[in-house]
Phi, psi and omega in degrees: 000136181293150178296146180284138176285163178298321179299316178294319179296319179298319178295323177295319177298315177305313181299318178297314180296319179296315178300321180297330178303330184256358181235051188295337181276346182269150176291134177305330177296322178292317179299315180296317181300319178295321178294325177300320181291323188264338185223182186271024190286332187298323186277000184248112183294325178302313181301312180300312182300311185287316181300307182288331176295317177299315180298319181292324185254023186303318181297315178296316180296315180293329176296321176294320178300313180300316181296333187243014184251016177052050175088356178276127172283151178308327181293340179277342181279141181304147179303327178295305181296322179299317179296317179296315181298314180299316178301310182296317179297318178301314179301315181297323182281319194237347182257091184296337181274002178245109177300141182304320181297323179293314179301315180297313180297319178295323178298316179298320178297320177296318179296315180298326183280324190245346184238177176300134181302335179296336181285341184304312182292321178298310181297318179299313180296316180298310183292327175296321176297316178297315180302314179298317179297316181296315180297321179294320180294323179288332181285338182288000000 
């Protein structure tokens, strides 16, 4: 089987995060284990790193969402967009090999593909704000 591209791996992480939105009582390890059985996620280190990283840093990520969402609590954002936003913020914060602009553009593509098109501008504005904050903090 051919190696998964980063774009495909990112979509798999999105699917895992989205699935987790509806299985809040289950341990993320169980959700991941089921995905290992049903999909190609086990062999991809990026998927494992980002999925568990988002879960581990959820409080920090959601605090950034609150600061940049113009009064919207994360719970008001659709589960699709929320999952995409969390994935992108994790990449911007912790994945040094993923340029922030690439993460942001990929997030917008996922939103356009899986959510209401009206969410595209909201997600773009929120992630641009987060990107600016992260870049400013790194410049200090």
